[in-house]
N, C-alpha and C positions, 0 to 999 in steps of 0.2 A: 303534096306537102309544100313544095316549092312555090307553086302557084298561090297557095293559102298565104303563105308569109309574104309573097310578094305583094297580094292584095291588101294585107293588113298594113305592110309598110307603106303602101300607097295611100290608105285612108289616114294614117298618121300624119304623113307628109302634107296631105291635103288639109287636115285640120290645123297643122302648124301654119300653113301658108295663109289660111282663112283668119287665124287669130293674129297674123302679123299685119294684115290688111285692115284690121279693125283700129279706129283712131281712139286714143285714149283722151278722156275730158275729165274735168272735175265733176260735172253732173249731167246726166241725162233728164231732161224736164219736158213733160207733157203739160202744156197749157190746155186745159179741157173745159170749155165754155159753153154754157147752157144757152141755147136759142130756141127753145120751145115757144109757143104761141103764147104763153103766159106772159111773156116778155113783148111788148109791143115793138114794132118795127123801129120806130124812131129810138127806142131806148136800147134796142139790140144794137144799133149803129153806135149809140153813146157808150155802150159797154165795151164794144170793140176799140172804140177811140180811147178809152181808159187803159186797154191793155198796149196798145200802139204808143201812148204818150209813156208808159212805165218802160216798155222795151228801149225807148230812146233816151231815157233820163239818165243823166250823169251818175246817179247813186247806183243805178242798176249795172251800168258800164263798169263803173268802179269796183263793184262786187265781183264783176265777171273777171276783170283783169288782176284782182287781187287773190285769186285762187292759186293753189301750188301749180297748176298747169296754165293758168290764165285763160282757159276756154271752156265753154259748156257747148252741149248740143241740145237744141230745143226744137219742138214742133207745136204749132197752134192748131187746136182741134175744136170745131164747133159740133155740137151734139145736141139730139132731142129724142126722137122716138127710138126703140129699141134697135132698129135696123139704120138709124141716121146718125153716122159720125163721119165727118168730113174734115180733112186737113186744109185749112185755108192757107196754110204754109208748111211745107214738109221739113223734114229734119235738116236743120242747118247748124254749123259750127259758128258760134259767136266768140270772137277773140279780140275784138277791137269796137271802137265807136262805129267805124264804117261798116263792119259786119252787122251790128245791132240796127243802125238805121236802115240798112239795105233789108233786114228781116222784118223790121216794122212796116216798111213801105210794102212789102209783099202781102202782109196781113191786111193792111188798109186797102189795098187794091183788090182783094178777093171779092167774088160776088156774094152776096148775102142770101143764104137759102135757109128756109124755116121748116120746123117739125111741130107736131101737135103735142106730143107727151114728154114728160120727164123720166127718162130711163137711166137713173144714174148707175145702177149696176152694170148695165150694157156699156155705158161710157167708161166706166173703170176697166172692164174687161178688154175693151178696144184699145185703151191706152196701154194696159199691161202687154198686149200683143205688139203694139209699135214699139215698146221698149225692148222687148226680147227679140224682135227681128230686125232691129236696126244695125247700122255698122259701127257702133260705138261701144267703148268700154268706160263707163263712168264710175268714178270712187263712190259717187252717190247717185241714186235713181229715185225720181219723184214724179208724182201726178199732182198738179194744182188744179182742183175741180171747183167750179163754181156752179151754184143753182139757186133758183128762186122759190122752190118748194119741195116736198118730199116726194120720193119715187112713187110713181103711179103706173109704171109700165116695165117690162124688161126683166133681165136677169136678177136673180135674188141677191139683195145687197150683202148678206153675209157670205155668200159664194164668191162675189166679186172681190171683197176685202181679203178673203182667203188666198185668192189667186194673187193679189199684190203681196201680202206678207209671205207666201211661198217663194216669190221671186225677188224678195229684199227690196221691195218698192215701197216708199213712204208715200202715203196720200194725206195732202193737206186741203182743207176746206175753205171756201169764200161763199158763205150764204148770203144771198142778196135779199134784204128785209124791208118790209113797209108795212105801216099799221093803218095807211091811210088808202082808201079806195079811189081808183081812178088816177093814181100816180104811180109812175115807174113801172111796178110789177104788182100783181095782185096781192092783197093782203094774205098773209099765211095764217093757216088755221092751227099751226102747231108752233112751239118753240124752236124755230128753225136752226139756230145756232147750237142748242142742245141735241136736236135731231142730227145734225152733222157730227157732233161729237162723239155721240153714241153709236151711229150706224155707218158712217162714211168715212171718217179718217182713221188711219192706222199706221203703225210703224213707230221705230224710236224718234222721239222729239216732234211727232206729228201735231199740228195745231188747226185751230179754227179761228179765222179773223172775219166777222161779220161786216157787211156794208148796208147801212140802213136808209140811205137816200142817194140820189143820182149825184149829187154833188160830192158825197164822201166816197164814191167808187174808186175814183182815180187815187186818192189818198190811201185808201185800203189796199188796192192792187199793187201800187208802188211799194208800200211798206212790206206787204206780203212777198213779193218777188225779191226785194232786197234781202230779206231775212233768209228766204230758201236758197238764193244763190251763194250768199255768205257763210251758210251753215250756222247761223247765229241766232236761231229762234228762240225765244224765251219760252217759259212754261205756257201750256195752253190757257190756264186760268188768267195770267197776266194779259195774254193776248185778248181774251174775251172781254175782261175788265176794262182794259185800254181802249177798245173799240168805241167809237161815238154811239 
């Protein structure tokens, strides 16, 4: 009995120590970015540059510094096939302009790898795992996922969304849309912003903010990240109507 009590006490103390080692942040944010082959290489680079510019933008930095704790934890993950999810920049605490610029530089310098398919559900499941297994305790937990088309491979989307919901993780969507062939990404065969709204996003305040042309991507991702970090997103319908 003594040995059992000793073991239980050791487990409790170990759990308390592990909890104390975790860093509290305002937000745990996974930036999950589609780099499947439906986005050509030049535009994949341009897409990444849009995120880099947003990460270093004064509006995003101000939103971070304006939180209750003044810091967030973020990772930048590029995804495509069911088994292709790669962190271009691992979990990092951003609490200042210096932190933001260093994280953006890490993203910009990472080698660009590609995949064939669009496995949105698998990307969500991977993002949930990254949040559940990191070293941070966020007041909010969020996945910001971009995509240029509907799912065509990987884990069932309904199952992936349920994983996120069960973990109290909000998913916001950035569908990348074009109606013109041979420009930026393939023309979509579905109403992609509606597809994201019905099949991808989930959680309190979740929203969809589409980008419809390469020159609009930077504006869309900057607005989206600022809203997410500040916790000030308007209703979904407002965002959809306000998008270009």
